[in-house]
N, C-alpha and C positions, 0 to 999 in steps of 0.2 A: 682729689678735690671733689667735694660733694657738688652735685649739679642740682640747682633749684628746680622744683617742679614747673612745668609749662602747661599752658592750657591746651585743650584739644585742638583749638584753632591754630595755635602756634606750631604744634607738632605736625598737624596735617599740612600746613603751609610749607614747613621745612621739607617734609617728605615729598610733596608734590613738586616743589620748585628746585630745591637743592639736591635732594637725594636721587630723584628719578627723572626730573626735568620733563614732566608730562603736564597736560592740561587737565583742568577740572572735568571737561567733557570726556577725555580719554579715561580718566579714573572711573567716572560714572559708567561708561560703556563697558569697561573691562571688569568692573566689580558688581554691576547690577544695582548699585546705590544711586538713587535719583540725583541728578546734577543739582537740583534745588536743595536737597539735603546737604550736599557737600558745600554749596554756597552759603547756606545758613550756618553751618558749623564754622566756616572760615570767617564769617562776619560776626560771630559770637552770639547769634540769635538762637542757637540750638547746640545741645551736647550730643556726642555720639552715643548711640545705644550699644549695649554689649554685643549684639549681633554685628553691628557695623564695625565695631572695634576688631572683632574676630576676622571679618572679611578684609579689612584694611591691613591688619597685621600680616595676614597671609600674602596679600598683594604686594606689600612693600618689604616683605621678608624681615619683619621686626617682631620682637616680643610684644605681646599685647600690653604688657605693663608700661610701655612708653606712653600709652594713653591713660588718662585719669579714669578712675572708676567711681567717681562721686555719684 
């Protein structure tokens, strides 16, 4: 079954809460991405940069393609 695309916010929320069960603060500390950036992505105010996609894909052990590259 094809899976419809999801937003950066939806994917990041899934990875933080469901896949790894960590806090935004913990992700920020362990990745070096400011917590404000993570919060803005989760609220839909910001998109992830290619750099942050690379960092997050390594942190969560997922393929970078799970995030959108628009």
